C-alpha positions in Angstrom: 9.6 43.8 105.9 13.3 43.1 106.6 15.7 44.8 108.9 19.5 44.3 109.3 21.6 45.1 112.3 24.0 43.9 115.0 22.6 42.3 118.2 23.6 44.5 121.1 21.6 42.8 123.8 19.6 39.5 124.3 17.1 39.8 127.1 16.0 36.8 129.3 13.2 34.5 128.1 9.8 35.2 129.6 7.2 32.5 130.1 3.6 32.3 131.1 0.2 30.7 130.7 -2.6 32.3 128.7 -6.3 32.4 129.7 -6.9 29.3 127.6 -4.2 27.4 129.4 -1.7 27.5 126.6 1.9 28.1 127.7 3.8 30.8 125.9 7.4 32.1 125.9 9.0 35.1 124.4 12.4 36.7 124.2 13.4 40.2 123.1 16.6 41.1 121.4 18.0 44.6 120.8 19.7 45.3 117.5 21.4 48.4 116.2 21.0 49.3 112.6 24.0 50.1 110.4 22.8 53.3 108.9 24.2 56.8 108.8 22.2 57.5 112.0 22.0 54.1 113.7 18.8 53.2 115.6 18.3 50.7 118.4 15.3 48.4 117.8 13.7 45.9 120.2 12.6 42.7 118.3 10.3 40.1 120.0 10.8 36.4 119.3 7.8 34.2 120.2 7.8 30.4 120.8 9.8 28.4 118.4 11.4 31.6 117.1 13.7 31.7 120.1 17.1 30.4 119.2 20.2 29.7 121.2 22.3 30.1 118.1 22.2 33.9 118.0 24.7 35.6 120.2 25.4 39.2 121.2 27.5 40.9 118.6 26.1 38.8 115.7 24.9 40.6 112.6 21.5 39.4 111.5 18.8 40.1 109.0 15.3 39.7 110.5 12.0 39.4 108.6 9.5 41.2 110.8 5.9 42.2 111.3 5.1 45.5 113.0 1.9 45.8 115.0 0.4 48.5 117.2 -2.1 48.0 120.0 -4.2 50.5 122.0 -4.3 50.2 125.8 -6.0 52.8 128.0 -5.8 55.5 125.3 -2.1 54.9 124.6 -0.6 53.1 121.7 2.2 50.5 121.9 4.1 49.1 119.0 5.6 45.6 118.8 8.2 44.4 116.3 7.8 40.6 115.9 10.4 38.5 114.0 9.2 35.5 112.0 12.5 34.7 110.3 16.1 35.4 111.4 19.2 34.9 109.2 22.7 35.2 110.6 25.0 37.4 108.6 28.0 37.0 110.9 31.1 35.3 109.5 31.2 32.9 112.4 27.8 31.6 111.5 28.1 31.4 107.7 27.4 27.7 107.6 24.3 27.8 109.7 21.0 27.6 107.9 18.6 30.4 108.4 15.8 29.8 110.8 12.3 30.2 109.5 9.7 30.1 112.2 6.4 31.3 110.9 4.0 30.3 113.7 0.4 29.5 113.6 -1.5 32.7 114.5 -2.4 32.9 118.2 -5.5 34.5 119.5 -5.3 37.6 121.6 -6.1 35.6 124.7 -2.4 34.6 125.0 -1.4 38.3 124.9 -3.9 39.3 127.6 -1.6 37.8 130.2 1.0 40.4 129.3 -1.5 43.2 129.9 -2.8 42.0 133.2 -0.3 42.4 136.0 -0.3 43.9 139.5 1.6 47.1 138.7 0.0 50.4 139.4 -0.3 51.6 135.8 -1.3 48.2 134.4 1.4 48.3 131.7 3.2 45.0 130.8 6.6 46.5 131.3 
């Protein structure tokens, strides 16, 4: 699935270590679609998908996977980008970044779900 929009916010990189000892890092970007009724969408970039070449205000096309997970009876949806292509005029000469990763086991994601907050949510 692909989605096009303008980057409105780039959140700081988050890092950690999974139960198996593997280090992980992720970054979230917020894009606003360019439809009749624009929507803001949070897209997660994992590992080598994180790029310092994208900037706030850039127009991008992201190839994404959408996944939902259940936690304590509630459902949470994640939008993960596996390819980002810059559509901004300032980045015309840059090559699209294709960063299909090797699938990770859920053990790396468990760190996100185990924190010290009262409700146990990762955010």
